[in-house]
A tleap script that builds the chain and sets N, CA, C and O, in Angstrom:
source leaprc.protein.ff14SB
mol = sequence {
  NMET ASP ALA ALA GLY ASN GLU GLN ALA GLU
  GLU PRO PHE SER GLU GLY VAL GLY GLU GLU
  GLU GLY GLU GLY LYS GLY GLY GLY ASP ALA
  ALA ALA GLU GLY ASP ARG VAL GLY LEU THR
  PRO ARG GLN ALA ARG ARG VAL ARG VAL VAL
  LEU ALA SER VAL MET MET ALA ALA MET ALA
  VAL LEU LEU VAL VAL ARG LEU ALA ALA ARG
  THR SER VAL LEU VAL VAL GLY VAL TYR GLY
  ALA ALA LEU VAL LEU CYS GLY ILE VAL ILE
  GLU LEU ALA ARG ASN GLY ARG THR ARG LEU
  GLY THR TRP LEU LEU ALA LEU GLY LEU VAL
  ALA ALA PHE ALA ALA ASP TRP LEU LEU CPRO
}
set mol.1.N position { 5.904 40.245 11.141 }
set mol.1.CA position { 6.539 40.746 11.903 }
set mol.1.C position { 6.287 40.730 13.054 }
set mol.1.O position { 5.087 40.454 13.065 }
set mol.2.N position { 6.690 40.869 14.325 }
set mol.2.CA position { 6.573 41.168 15.339 }
set mol.2.C position { 6.478 42.367 15.840 }
set mol.2.O position { 7.040 43.261 15.209 }
set mol.3.N position { 5.665 42.763 17.248 }
set mol.3.CA position { 5.397 43.849 17.890 }
set mol.3.C position { 6.371 44.421 17.523 }
set mol.3.O position { 6.196 45.235 16.617 }
set mol.4.N position { 8.103 44.195 18.192 }
set mol.4.CA position { 9.273 44.862 18.016 }
set mol.4.C position { 9.748 45.465 16.848 }
set mol.4.O position { 10.665 46.281 16.742 }
set mol.5.N position { 9.046 44.991 15.997 }
set mol.5.CA position { 9.169 45.325 14.334 }
set mol.5.C position { 10.573 44.446 13.914 }
set mol.5.O position { 11.331 45.009 13.123 }
set mol.6.N position { 10.917 43.213 14.364 }
set mol.6.CA position { 11.668 41.746 13.802 }
set mol.6.C position { 11.070 41.137 12.965 }
set mol.6.O position { 9.939 40.727 13.227 }
set mol.7.N position { 11.628 40.913 11.777 }
set mol.7.CA position { 10.377 40.094 10.909 }
set mol.7.C position { 11.124 38.121 11.578 }
set mol.7.O position { 12.285 37.823 11.857 }
set mol.8.N position { 9.951 37.295 11.605 }
set mol.8.CA position { 10.388 36.343 12.122 }
set mol.8.C position { 9.579 35.256 10.873 }
set mol.8.O position { 8.408 35.328 10.499 }
set mol.9.N position { 10.537 34.380 10.465 }
set mol.9.CA position { 10.498 33.352 9.344 }
set mol.9.C position { 9.465 32.519 10.262 }
set mol.9.O position { 9.571 32.181 11.441 }
set mol.10.N position { 8.336 32.281 9.247 }
set mol.10.CA position { 6.949 31.446 9.435 }
set mol.10.C position { 7.440 29.674 9.203 }
set mol.10.O position { 7.902 29.145 8.192 }
set mol.11.N position { 7.166 29.140 10.389 }
set mol.11.CA position { 7.721 27.598 10.122 }
set mol.11.C position { 6.858 26.615 9.736 }
set mol.11.O position { 5.795 26.664 10.354 }
set mol.12.N position { 6.939 25.777 8.964 }
set mol.12.CA position { 5.791 25.015 8.441 }
set mol.12.C position { 5.304 24.202 9.388 }
set mol.12.O position { 5.995 23.653 10.246 }
set mol.13.N position { 3.890 24.080 9.242 }
set mol.13.CA position { 2.529 23.168 10.316 }
set mol.13.C position { 3.335 22.166 10.017 }
set mol.13.O position { 3.732 21.667 8.964 }
set mol.14.N position { 3.615 21.828 11.922 }
set mol.14.CA position { 3.764 20.729 12.346 }
set mol.14.C position { 3.152 20.043 13.497 }
set mol.14.O position { 2.623 20.804 14.307 }
set mol.15.N position { 3.108 18.961 13.722 }
set mol.15.CA position { 2.359 18.261 15.121 }
set mol.15.C position { 2.455 18.836 16.126 }
set mol.15.O position { 3.639 18.910 16.454 }
set mol.16.N position { 1.765 19.322 16.845 }
set mol.16.CA position { 2.537 19.332 18.573 }
set mol.16.C position { 2.947 21.384 17.992 }
set mol.16.O position { 3.312 21.915 19.041 }
set mol.17.N position { 2.969 22.079 17.251 }
set mol.17.CA position { 2.839 23.460 17.419 }
set mol.17.C position { 2.689 24.380 18.321 }
set mol.17.O position { 1.497 24.641 18.488 }
set mol.18.N position { 3.423 25.004 19.000 }
set mol.18.CA position { 2.899 25.372 20.375 }
set mol.18.C position { 2.405 24.931 21.012 }
set mol.18.O position { 1.341 25.399 21.415 }
set mol.19.N position { 2.901 23.792 21.454 }
set mol.19.CA position { 2.994 22.876 22.615 }
set mol.19.C position { 4.247 23.334 23.345 }
set mol.19.O position { 5.310 23.745 22.878 }
set mol.20.N position { 3.860 23.163 24.612 }
set mol.20.CA position { 5.601 23.293 25.229 }
set mol.20.C position { 6.296 21.589 24.989 }
set mol.20.O position { 5.604 20.634 24.636 }
set mol.21.N position { 7.861 21.516 25.291 }
set mol.21.CA position { 8.301 20.170 25.027 }
set mol.21.C position { 8.127 19.392 26.197 }
set mol.21.O position { 8.359 19.914 27.287 }
set mol.22.N position { 7.727 18.143 26.117 }
set mol.22.CA position { 6.823 17.474 27.200 }
set mol.22.C position { 5.608 17.561 26.947 }
set mol.22.O position { 4.978 16.555 27.276 }
set mol.23.N position { 5.114 18.240 26.562 }
set mol.23.CA position { 3.315 18.302 26.799 }
set mol.23.C position { 2.744 18.058 25.543 }
set mol.23.O position { 1.784 18.816 25.406 }
set mol.24.N position { 2.926 17.247 24.438 }
set mol.24.CA position { 2.796 16.297 23.483 }
set mol.24.C position { 1.699 15.351 23.748 }
set mol.24.O position { 1.551 15.047 24.932 }
set mol.25.N position { 0.882 14.811 22.868 }
set mol.25.CA position { 0.174 13.984 22.610 }
set mol.25.C position { -0.027 12.631 23.828 }
set mol.25.O position { -0.978 12.061 24.363 }
set mol.26.N position { 2.020 12.510 23.884 }
set mol.26.CA position { 1.723 11.521 24.720 }
set mol.26.C position { 3.024 11.456 26.082 }
set mol.26.O position { 3.696 10.534 26.543 }
set mol.27.N position { 2.947 12.661 26.326 }
set mol.27.CA position { 3.997 13.216 27.371 }
set mol.27.C position { 4.997 13.242 26.746 }
set mol.27.O position { 5.915 13.496 27.526 }
set mol.28.N position { 5.435 13.091 25.518 }
set mol.28.CA position { 6.585 12.753 24.662 }
set mol.28.C position { 7.195 11.617 24.647 }
set mol.28.O position { 8.277 11.521 24.066 }
set mol.29.N position { 6.532 10.386 25.375 }
set mol.29.CA position { 7.109 9.070 25.504 }
set mol.29.C position { 7.113 8.172 24.058 }
set mol.29.O position { 8.035 8.152 23.242 }
set mol.30.N position { 6.319 7.719 24.005 }
set mol.30.CA position { 5.911 7.203 22.204 }
set mol.30.C position { 5.662 8.004 21.341 }
set mol.30.O position { 6.205 7.635 20.300 }
set mol.31.N position { 4.951 9.210 21.176 }
set mol.31.CA position { 5.029 10.358 20.168 }
set mol.31.C position { 5.733 10.954 19.807 }
set mol.31.O position { 5.515 12.003 19.201 }
set mol.32.N position { 6.821 10.480 20.061 }
set mol.32.CA position { 8.238 11.670 19.849 }
set mol.32.C position { 8.076 11.300 18.347 }
set mol.32.O position { 7.629 10.236 17.920 }
set mol.33.N position { 8.470 12.249 17.694 }
set mol.33.CA position { 9.322 11.767 16.006 }
set mol.33.C position { 10.284 10.925 15.975 }
set mol.33.O position { 10.497 10.862 14.764 }
set mol.34.N position { 10.908 10.334 16.397 }
set mol.34.CA position { 12.004 9.743 16.676 }
set mol.34.C position { 11.519 8.114 16.973 }
set mol.34.O position { 12.080 7.215 16.347 }
set mol.35.N position { 10.656 7.864 17.769 }
set mol.35.CA position { 9.736 6.815 18.143 }
set mol.35.C position { 8.639 6.364 17.300 }
set mol.35.O position { 7.582 5.867 17.687 }
set mol.36.N position { 9.071 6.633 15.896 }
set mol.36.CA position { 7.973 6.321 15.161 }
set mol.36.C position { 7.907 4.778 15.386 }
set mol.36.O position { 8.863 4.078 15.720 }
set mol.37.N position { 6.375 4.271 15.105 }
set mol.37.CA position { 6.515 2.633 15.373 }
set mol.37.C position { 5.442 2.836 13.973 }
set mol.37.O position { 4.455 3.538 13.752 }
set mol.38.N position { 6.496 1.466 12.918 }
set mol.38.CA position { 5.883 1.193 11.816 }
set mol.38.C position { 6.600 1.792 10.757 }
set mol.38.O position { 7.705 2.330 10.681 }
set mol.39.N position { 5.388 1.483 9.700 }
set mol.39.CA position { 6.609 2.201 8.074 }
set mol.39.C position { 6.000 3.716 8.128 }
set mol.39.O position { 5.105 4.216 8.809 }
set mol.40.N position { 6.969 4.293 7.001 }
set mol.40.CA position { 6.662 5.522 6.936 }
set mol.40.C position { 5.438 5.490 6.121 }
set mol.40.O position { 5.073 4.361 5.793 }
set mol.41.N position { 4.837 6.326 5.787 }
set mol.41.CA position { 3.997 6.556 4.135 }
set mol.41.C position { 4.952 6.002 2.948 }
set mol.41.O position { 4.521 4.994 2.387 }
set mol.42.N position { 5.574 6.260 2.716 }
set mol.42.CA position { 6.671 6.480 1.752 }
set mol.42.C position { 6.852 4.880 1.542 }
set mol.42.O position { 6.541 4.430 0.440 }
set mol.43.N position { 7.433 3.826 2.736 }
set mol.43.CA position { 7.941 2.450 2.890 }
set mol.43.C position { 7.166 2.006 2.576 }
set mol.43.O position { 7.390 1.353 1.558 }
set mol.44.N position { 5.385 1.936 3.203 }
set mol.44.CA position { 4.439 1.421 3.174 }
set mol.44.C position { 3.945 1.368 1.540 }
set mol.44.O position { 3.673 0.290 1.012 }
set mol.45.N position { 3.879 2.413 0.948 }
set mol.45.CA position { 3.726 2.190 -0.637 }
set mol.45.C position { 4.647 1.218 -1.812 }
set mol.45.O position { 4.367 0.424 -2.710 }
set mol.46.N position { 5.769 1.746 -1.274 }
set mol.46.CA position { 7.026 0.572 -1.681 }
set mol.46.C position { 6.682 -0.910 -1.558 }
set mol.46.O position { 6.468 -1.684 -2.492 }
set mol.47.N position { 6.666 -1.150 -0.384 }
set mol.47.CA position { 6.092 -2.302 0.451 }
set mol.47.C position { 5.001 -3.037 -0.962 }
set mol.47.O position { 5.110 -3.981 -1.744 }
set mol.48.N position { 3.907 -1.882 -0.661 }
set mol.48.CA position { 2.956 -2.730 -1.856 }
set mol.48.C position { 2.979 -2.688 -3.235 }
set mol.48.O position { 2.443 -3.483 -4.008 }
set mol.49.N position { 3.515 -1.886 -3.447 }
set mol.49.CA position { 4.181 -1.657 -5.041 }
set mol.49.C position { 5.025 -3.211 -5.362 }
set mol.49.O position { 4.777 -3.817 -6.405 }
set mol.50.N position { 6.078 -3.782 -4.298 }
set mol.50.CA position { 7.177 -4.630 -4.675 }
set mol.50.C position { 6.147 -5.809 -4.337 }
set mol.50.O position { 6.430 -6.839 -4.949 }
set mol.51.N position { 4.960 -5.914 -3.468 }
set mol.51.CA position { 3.869 -6.910 -3.146 }
set mol.51.C position { 3.210 -7.435 -4.182 }
set mol.51.O position { 3.052 -8.640 -4.373 }
set mol.52.N position { 2.713 -6.329 -5.042 }
set mol.52.CA position { 1.736 -6.711 -5.418 }
set mol.52.C position { 2.648 -7.262 -7.056 }
set mol.52.O position { 2.111 -8.033 -7.851 }
set mol.53.N position { 4.160 -6.628 -7.286 }
set mol.53.CA position { 5.019 -6.833 -8.328 }
set mol.53.C position { 5.252 -8.526 -8.965 }
set mol.53.O position { 5.328 -9.187 -10.001 }
set mol.54.N position { 5.299 -8.612 -7.249 }
set mol.54.CA position { 5.434 -10.341 -6.613 }
set mol.54.C position { 4.474 -11.204 -7.447 }
set mol.54.O position { 4.610 -12.120 -8.258 }
set mol.55.N position { 3.111 -10.307 -6.731 }
set mol.55.CA position { 1.736 -11.116 -7.179 }
set mol.55.C position { 1.684 -11.076 -8.385 }
set mol.55.O position { 1.307 -12.192 -8.744 }
set mol.56.N position { 1.865 -10.351 -9.364 }
set mol.56.CA position { 1.809 -10.178 -10.725 }
set mol.56.C position { 3.192 -11.016 -11.114 }
set mol.56.O position { 3.646 -10.346 -12.041 }
set mol.57.N position { 3.871 -11.850 -10.948 }
set mol.57.CA position { 5.251 -12.149 -11.478 }
set mol.57.C position { 4.641 -13.498 -11.333 }
set mol.57.O position { 4.610 -14.199 -12.345 }
set mol.58.N position { 3.978 -14.128 -9.824 }
set mol.58.CA position { 3.467 -15.293 -9.646 }
set mol.58.C position { 2.091 -15.515 -10.366 }
set mol.58.O position { 1.450 -16.554 -10.214 }
set mol.59.N position { 1.701 -14.540 -11.110 }
set mol.59.CA position { 0.244 -15.151 -11.315 }
set mol.59.C position { 0.452 -15.286 -13.205 }
set mol.59.O position { -0.296 -15.903 -13.963 }
set mol.60.N position { 1.389 -14.692 -13.483 }
set mol.60.CA position { 1.907 -14.895 -14.857 }
set mol.60.C position { 2.685 -16.345 -15.129 }
set mol.60.O position { 2.587 -17.088 -16.106 }
set mol.61.N position { 3.510 -16.492 -13.892 }
set mol.61.CA position { 3.699 -17.892 -13.727 }
set mol.61.C position { 2.634 -19.060 -13.562 }
set mol.61.O position { 2.611 -20.165 -14.104 }
set mol.62.N position { 1.900 -18.576 -12.796 }
set mol.62.CA position { 0.581 -19.743 -12.459 }
set mol.62.C position { -0.026 -19.999 -14.081 }
set mol.62.O position { -0.270 -21.088 -14.601 }
set mol.63.N position { -0.189 -18.548 -14.718 }
set mol.63.CA position { -1.742 -18.854 -16.049 }
set mol.63.C position { -0.693 -19.762 -16.896 }
set mol.63.O position { -1.227 -20.713 -17.467 }
set mol.64.N position { 1.295 -19.573 -17.146 }
set mol.64.CA position { 1.735 -20.803 -17.960 }
set mol.64.C position { 1.415 -21.790 -17.267 }
set mol.64.O position { 0.836 -22.644 -17.939 }
set mol.65.N position { 1.553 -22.068 -16.109 }
set mol.65.CA position { 1.621 -23.847 -15.313 }
set mol.65.C position { 0.275 -23.907 -16.003 }
set mol.65.O position { 0.365 -24.475 -17.091 }
set mol.66.N position { -0.818 -23.538 -15.732 }
set mol.66.CA position { -2.249 -23.992 -15.908 }
set mol.66.C position { -2.795 -23.865 -17.015 }
set mol.66.O position { -3.959 -24.256 -17.105 }
set mol.67.N position { -2.016 -23.179 -18.409 }
set mol.67.CA position { -2.374 -23.181 -19.465 }
set mol.67.C position { -1.766 -24.771 -19.672 }
set mol.67.O position { -2.570 -25.653 -19.975 }
set mol.68.N position { -0.257 -25.115 -19.489 }
set mol.68.CA position { 0.050 -26.471 -20.032 }
set mol.68.C position { -0.545 -27.483 -19.780 }
set mol.68.O position { -0.702 -28.461 -20.511 }
set mol.69.N position { -0.999 -27.272 -18.478 }
set mol.69.CA position { -2.007 -28.783 -17.617 }
set mol.69.C position { -3.323 -28.551 -18.718 }
set mol.69.O position { -3.533 -29.454 -19.528 }
set mol.70.N position { -4.170 -27.367 -18.732 }
set mol.70.CA position { -5.170 -27.147 -19.474 }
set mol.70.C position { -5.603 -26.201 -20.013 }
set mol.70.O position { -5.809 -25.120 -19.461 }
set mol.71.N position { -5.867 -26.540 -21.521 }
set mol.71.CA position { -5.970 -25.316 -22.189 }
set mol.71.C position { -7.511 -24.716 -22.547 }
set mol.71.O position { -8.188 -25.136 -23.485 }
set mol.72.N position { -8.015 -23.432 -21.419 }
set mol.72.CA position { -9.221 -22.406 -21.435 }
set mol.72.C position { -8.928 -21.234 -21.180 }
set mol.72.O position { -7.932 -20.580 -20.870 }
set mol.73.N position { -10.348 -21.041 -21.432 }
set mol.73.CA position { -10.736 -19.616 -21.876 }
set mol.73.C position { -10.568 -19.036 -20.497 }
set mol.73.O position { -9.804 -18.140 -20.140 }
set mol.74.N position { -11.556 -19.825 -19.701 }
set mol.74.CA position { -11.643 -19.298 -18.415 }
set mol.74.C position { -10.335 -19.375 -17.505 }
set mol.74.O position { -10.096 -18.501 -16.671 }
set mol.75.N position { -9.266 -20.786 -17.776 }
set mol.75.CA position { -7.990 -20.343 -16.773 }
set mol.75.C position { -7.587 -18.861 -17.294 }
set mol.75.O position { -7.443 -18.051 -16.378 }
set mol.76.N position { -7.353 -18.300 -18.781 }
set mol.76.CA position { -6.741 -17.361 -19.067 }
set mol.76.C position { -7.468 -15.954 -18.629 }
set mol.76.O position { -6.709 -15.012 -18.402 }
set mol.77.N position { -9.419 -15.662 -18.444 }
set mol.77.CA position { -9.465 -14.806 -17.968 }
set mol.77.C position { -9.522 -14.768 -16.375 }
set mol.77.O position { -9.630 -13.630 -15.916 }
set mol.78.N position { -9.462 -15.950 -15.327 }
set mol.78.CA position { -9.355 -15.923 -14.110 }
set mol.78.C position { -8.101 -15.147 -13.747 }
set mol.78.O position { -8.136 -14.350 -12.809 }
set mol.79.N position { -6.854 -15.373 -14.543 }
set mol.79.CA position { -5.536 -15.460 -13.947 }
set mol.79.C position { -5.409 -13.741 -14.913 }
set mol.79.O position { -4.780 -12.858 -14.331 }
set mol.80.N position { -5.817 -13.519 -15.849 }
set mol.80.CA position { -5.756 -12.523 -16.493 }
set mol.80.C position { -6.376 -11.128 -16.171 }
set mol.80.O position { -5.991 -9.989 -16.436 }
set mol.81.N position { -7.628 -11.677 -15.413 }
set mol.81.CA position { -8.116 -10.907 -14.584 }
set mol.81.C position { -7.078 -10.448 -13.232 }
set mol.81.O position { -6.931 -9.289 -12.842 }
set mol.82.N position { -6.461 -11.589 -12.685 }
set mol.82.CA position { -5.496 -11.004 -11.372 }
set mol.82.C position { -4.537 -10.414 -11.944 }
set mol.82.O position { -4.215 -9.310 -11.506 }
set mol.83.N position { -3.991 -10.845 -12.804 }
set mol.83.CA position { -2.958 -10.035 -13.547 }
set mol.83.C position { -3.079 -8.749 -13.428 }
set mol.83.O position { -2.224 -8.037 -12.903 }
set mol.84.N position { -4.388 -8.261 -14.013 }
set mol.84.CA position { -5.150 -6.745 -14.240 }
set mol.84.C position { -5.515 -6.085 -12.516 }
set mol.84.O position { -5.675 -4.881 -12.320 }
set mol.85.N position { -5.574 -6.871 -11.684 }
set mol.85.CA position { -5.712 -6.761 -10.423 }
set mol.85.C position { -4.212 -6.417 -9.814 }
set mol.85.O position { -4.105 -5.259 -9.410 }
set mol.86.N position { -3.509 -6.918 -9.739 }
set mol.86.CA position { -2.051 -6.825 -9.433 }
set mol.86.C position { -1.686 -5.322 -10.275 }
set mol.86.O position { -1.086 -4.532 -9.547 }
set mol.87.N position { -1.857 -5.000 -11.170 }
set mol.87.CA position { -1.652 -3.404 -11.534 }
set mol.87.C position { -2.526 -2.709 -11.201 }
set mol.87.O position { -2.027 -1.605 -10.982 }
set mol.88.N position { -3.516 -2.690 -11.035 }
set mol.88.CA position { -4.923 -1.750 -10.230 }
set mol.88.C position { -4.095 -1.876 -8.955 }
set mol.88.O position { -4.355 -0.870 -8.295 }
set mol.89.N position { -3.408 -2.475 -8.438 }
set mol.89.CA position { -3.029 -2.559 -6.771 }
set mol.89.C position { -1.903 -1.635 -7.217 }
set mol.89.O position { -2.037 -0.492 -6.780 }
set mol.90.N position { -0.822 -1.838 -7.978 }
set mol.90.CA position { 0.417 -0.941 -7.995 }
set mol.90.C position { -0.077 0.854 -8.160 }
set mol.90.O position { 0.326 1.887 -7.625 }
set mol.91.N position { -0.967 0.593 -9.016 }
set mol.91.CA position { -1.441 2.052 -8.971 }
set mol.91.C position { -1.811 2.691 -7.896 }
set mol.91.O position { -1.085 3.573 -7.437 }
set mol.92.N position { -2.686 2.447 -7.465 }
set mol.92.CA position { -3.201 2.459 -5.921 }
set mol.92.C position { -2.147 2.925 -4.693 }
set mol.92.O position { -2.226 3.737 -3.771 }
set mol.93.N position { -1.241 2.098 -5.106 }
set mol.93.CA position { -0.332 1.637 -3.809 }
set mol.93.C position { 0.405 3.264 -4.846 }
set mol.93.O position { 0.524 4.171 -4.022 }
set mol.94.N position { 0.696 3.576 -5.760 }
set mol.94.CA position { 2.032 4.802 -6.201 }
set mol.94.C position { 1.053 6.063 -5.585 }
set mol.94.O position { 1.680 7.076 -5.276 }
set mol.95.N position { -0.470 6.095 -5.373 }
set mol.95.CA position { -1.229 7.276 -5.480 }
set mol.95.C position { -1.560 7.124 -4.036 }
set mol.95.O position { -2.561 7.754 -3.693 }
set mol.96.N position { -0.985 6.468 -3.151 }
set mol.96.CA position { -0.931 6.781 -1.995 }
set mol.96.C position { -2.316 5.931 -0.990 }
set mol.96.O position { -2.612 6.250 0.162 }
set mol.97.N position { -2.880 5.001 -1.674 }
set mol.97.CA position { -4.259 4.071 -1.457 }
set mol.97.C position { -3.683 3.177 -1.087 }
set mol.97.O position { -3.970 2.177 -1.744 }
set mol.98.N position { -2.538 2.895 0.139 }
set mol.98.CA position { -1.707 1.944 0.304 }
set mol.98.C position { -2.912 0.206 0.931 }
set mol.98.O position { -2.970 -0.951 0.514 }
set mol.99.N position { -3.678 1.012 2.125 }
set mol.99.CA position { -4.573 -0.173 2.517 }
set mol.99.C position { -5.826 -0.299 1.518 }
set mol.99.O position { -6.466 -1.344 1.625 }
set mol.100.N position { -6.200 0.510 0.687 }
set mol.100.CA position { -7.491 0.000 -0.517 }
set mol.100.C position { -6.595 -1.225 -1.001 }
set mol.100.O position { -6.832 -2.396 -0.705 }
set mol.101.N position { -5.412 -0.738 -1.876 }
set mol.101.CA position { -4.779 -1.653 -2.369 }
set mol.101.C position { -4.695 -2.996 -1.978 }
set mol.101.O position { -5.001 -4.099 -2.429 }
set mol.102.N position { -4.004 -2.356 -0.649 }
set mol.102.CA position { -3.732 -4.211 0.028 }
set mol.102.C position { -4.816 -5.004 0.230 }
set mol.102.O position { -4.641 -6.202 0.008 }
set mol.103.N position { -6.319 -4.511 0.737 }
set mol.103.CA position { -7.180 -5.026 0.776 }
set mol.103.C position { -8.006 -5.939 -0.631 }
set mol.103.O position { -8.391 -7.106 -0.701 }
set mol.104.N position { -8.054 -4.606 -1.801 }
set mol.104.CA position { -7.983 -5.080 -2.860 }
set mol.104.C position { -7.597 -6.385 -3.784 }
set mol.104.O position { -8.099 -7.075 -4.671 }
set mol.105.N position { -6.219 -6.274 -2.909 }
set mol.105.CA position { -5.199 -7.755 -3.416 }
set mol.105.C position { -5.462 -8.871 -2.970 }
set mol.105.O position { -5.485 -9.953 -3.556 }
set mol.106.N position { -5.701 -8.578 -1.742 }
set mol.106.CA position { -5.926 -9.689 -0.429 }
set mol.106.C position { -7.299 -10.286 -1.438 }
set mol.106.O position { -7.361 -11.422 -1.910 }
set mol.107.N position { -8.265 -9.270 -1.596 }
set mol.107.CA position { -9.654 -10.119 -1.635 }
set mol.107.C position { -9.125 -11.026 -3.740 }
set mol.107.O position { -9.389 -12.073 -4.331 }
set mol.108.N position { -8.503 -10.041 -3.966 }
set mol.108.CA position { -9.168 -10.149 -5.698 }
set mol.108.C position { -7.890 -11.689 -5.705 }
set mol.108.O position { -8.169 -12.581 -6.507 }
set mol.109.N position { -6.857 -11.846 -4.999 }
set mol.109.CA position { -6.276 -13.196 -5.048 }
set mol.109.C position { -6.750 -14.301 -4.585 }
set mol.109.O position { -6.426 -15.445 -4.902 }
set mol.110.N position { -7.746 -13.858 -3.611 }
set mol.110.CA position { -8.482 -15.261 -2.666 }
set mol.110.C position { -9.657 -15.661 -4.125 }
set mol.110.O position { -9.737 -16.802 -4.580 }
set mol.111.N position { -10.565 -14.335 -4.733 }
set mol.111.CA position { -11.638 -14.842 -5.495 }
set mol.111.C position { -10.589 -16.011 -6.555 }
set mol.111.O position { -10.658 -17.232 -6.693 }
set mol.112.N position { -9.732 -15.055 -7.114 }
set mol.112.CA position { -9.343 -15.685 -8.141 }
set mol.112.C position { -9.019 -17.226 -8.304 }
set mol.112.O position { -9.318 -17.960 -9.246 }
set mol.113.N position { -8.242 -17.567 -6.994 }
set mol.113.CA position { -7.792 -18.904 -6.228 }
set mol.113.C position { -8.789 -19.469 -6.154 }
set mol.113.O position { -8.694 -20.674 -6.383 }
set mol.114.N position { -10.226 -18.924 -5.809 }
set mol.114.CA position { -11.520 -19.788 -5.315 }
set mol.114.C position { -11.929 -19.752 -6.760 }
set mol.114.O position { -12.172 -20.958 -6.815 }
set mol.115.N position { -12.231 -19.277 -8.123 }
set mol.115.CA position { -12.653 -19.672 -8.939 }
set mol.115.C position { -12.157 -20.525 -9.783 }
set mol.115.O position { -12.765 -21.213 -10.603 }
set mol.116.N position { -10.342 -20.437 -9.436 }
set mol.116.CA position { -9.905 -21.233 -10.632 }
set mol.116.C position { -10.256 -22.891 -9.924 }
set mol.116.O position { -10.693 -23.837 -10.580 }
set mol.117.N position { -9.981 -22.910 -8.660 }
set mol.117.CA position { -10.338 -24.175 -7.769 }
set mol.117.C position { -11.908 -24.835 -8.031 }
set mol.117.O position { -11.968 -26.007 -8.404 }
set mol.118.N position { -13.245 -24.007 -7.814 }
set mol.118.CA position { -14.316 -24.351 -7.842 }
set mol.118.C position { -14.903 -24.531 -9.537 }
set mol.118.O position { -15.726 -25.375 -9.890 }
set mol.119.N position { -14.206 -23.450 -10.485 }
set mol.119.CA position { -14.851 -23.655 -11.599 }
set mol.119.C position { -14.227 -25.029 -12.604 }
set mol.119.O position { -13.091 -25.503 -12.577 }
set mol.120.N position { -15.012 -25.306 -13.178 }
set mol.120.CA position { -14.440 -26.731 -14.024 }
set mol.120.C position { -13.593 -25.985 -15.155 }
set mol.120.O position { -12.992 -26.637 -16.008 }
savepdb mol mol.pdb
quit
């Protein structure tokens, strides 16, 4: 209620509450809500989930191809770990940890390929 006794609906918190129009963090040019650069958090999560899912399918195909070429427990271990890593990244992305998931996916897959190439 305000001083005159009228009820006022509270607005949900948003960036720039209490600031005049045009006085925002960038003078209202690139910081406006409609001029968002990049992906929204929801879109970023979806992209990471799709990317990790595609990589998981690729690792499964690569595992089958590598097992056909040489049967080894090491091959199963390396590509099995890569499959598990892709699943972990999917869960991280679903829980909003997209940057961590992206770094983990990139480093883990590079390590898996390096281990497959370097180890006999």
